[in-house]
N, C-alpha and C positions, 0 to 999 in steps of 0.2 A: 361358400366354398372358396378356398384360396387358390389362385391361379399359379401354375408352375412357371416360374420366371427363368428357368434354365434355358440357355441358348442352344444346347445340343441334346438330341435324344440319347438315352442311356442304353448301353448293352448290359443286361444283368449278368451277374456272376453266379457262382464263383468262377473266377478266371485266375489261374496261377500265373505268377510273374516273378521276375528277378528285379531287385532294387539295388542300385549301386550308389554309394556316396564315398568318394575318395577311394581308399583301398578296401572299404567294407562292402560286402555283397551278401544280401539276404534273400531268402525265398519269402514271398508274401502272397496274399490272396486278395484280389480285387472283388469288391461287392458289386461295383459297376464301373464301366468305362465309357467315356464319351469322347468326342473330338476335342473337347476342351480340358479334360482331366479325368481323375479317377478318385474313388473312395476305396480304401484297402485296409487290411490288418497285417501286422508284422510282429515277429517275436521281440524286436527291439524298437526303441523310440527314435523317431526322427524329429528334429527341432523345427518349429515354425520358421520359415525363411530358408531352411536348408535346401540346397540344390541337389537333385537326384537324377539318375538315369534309370529308366524303366525298360525292361526287355519283356515284351508281351507276345505270347503265341496265341493266335486266334484259330482254334481248332473247331471244326464243325462237329456236331454231335455224332458220335460213333466213329470219328476219324482218329488217326494216330497223332497225338499232340506233338510228338517228336518231329514229325515231318510237316507240321503246320507252318505257315509263314510267320516269321518273327518280325515285329516292329520294335524299333528302338527309338525312344523319345526322351527328351529332357524335361524336367519339371521342377516346381518349387512347392514346398510344403506350406499349405494354408492353415491347416488345423491338425492337432495331434492330441490324443488323450489316452490315458491308460484305462483298459477295460477290466472288469472284475476278474476275468480269467487270467490276468497277467500279461496279455498281449496288448498291442497298441493299435488303435484305430487312427487313421490319418486320411486327410484329403489333400490332393495336390493338383495344381493347374499345370498343363503342359506349356512349356515355353518354346519348344521346337517341335512342331507337329508334322514334320516330314514323314510321309507314308500313311498319315491318318486323314481320311476324307472329312470334309465338313468345314 
């Protein structure tokens, strides 16, 4: 059995989020989020090394996501690949974790 070498526990998705890069803003969906970063899919590609800002609302099950607390963090793209359905899967590490415990 291979040990999980990740530093932080994952919060499983789907978790809707906004991703900003310069003047571009996209809706995306995170498959998982941790204190160190996230894995997500988006309708457009982000380049490896690209700096992004993520706006994530952590809504409890059954609660209104519009009123859920929003966390805004900066990150950098580590991996990016086109999926068969035409969307893009990417992984990013957070570079500014203010507001995220861990």
